[in-house]
N, C-alpha and C positions, 0 to 999 in steps of 0.2 A: 302472521296469520291472525285474523280476527273473526270470530264467529258470534253473531248476534241473533237472538231469538226475540221476536215480537209476538207475545202471546195474545195481545189484543186483536191482532190481524191474522193469527194462525200462520205466521210466515217466519222465515229465517233468512239470513244473508251470510255469505262467507267471503272474506277478503283474502286474497293470496298475493304473493309477490315472487320475485325472482332474485336469487343471490347465488354467487359462485359456490357457496358452501352447501346449498340445498341440493339434495339428490346425490351427494357424495356418500358412498358406503363407508361408515365409520362407527365405532362403538361410542356410546355416550350414555350419560346418566345425570340425574338431577332431581329436583323437587319442583312440583307444580302446586300452586295455591290458587284458590278462587273462592267466590262467594255466590251461592245460589239461593235465591229467595231468602236472603238474610242469614243463611247458615254458612259458616266458613268451612272449607274443605282443604286438605293438604295431603299430598302423597308423593312418595319417592318412585322413580322409574329408572329402569336400566335396560338399554338395548341389548338383546341377546341374538347371537348369530343364528340364522336359519336359512334353509334353501328356498329359492324362489322358483 
């Protein structure tokens, strides 16, 4: 998935895809990193079970 914001046009776009592992209920965890306006960010995440 790729999300891109174009502040000069006040717009955004989202690219999605299909894969056999997407949408499968499973527990997962990891670290995400990125840069926003030149500032680096990083954070850990962990999927936790919940009722739908």
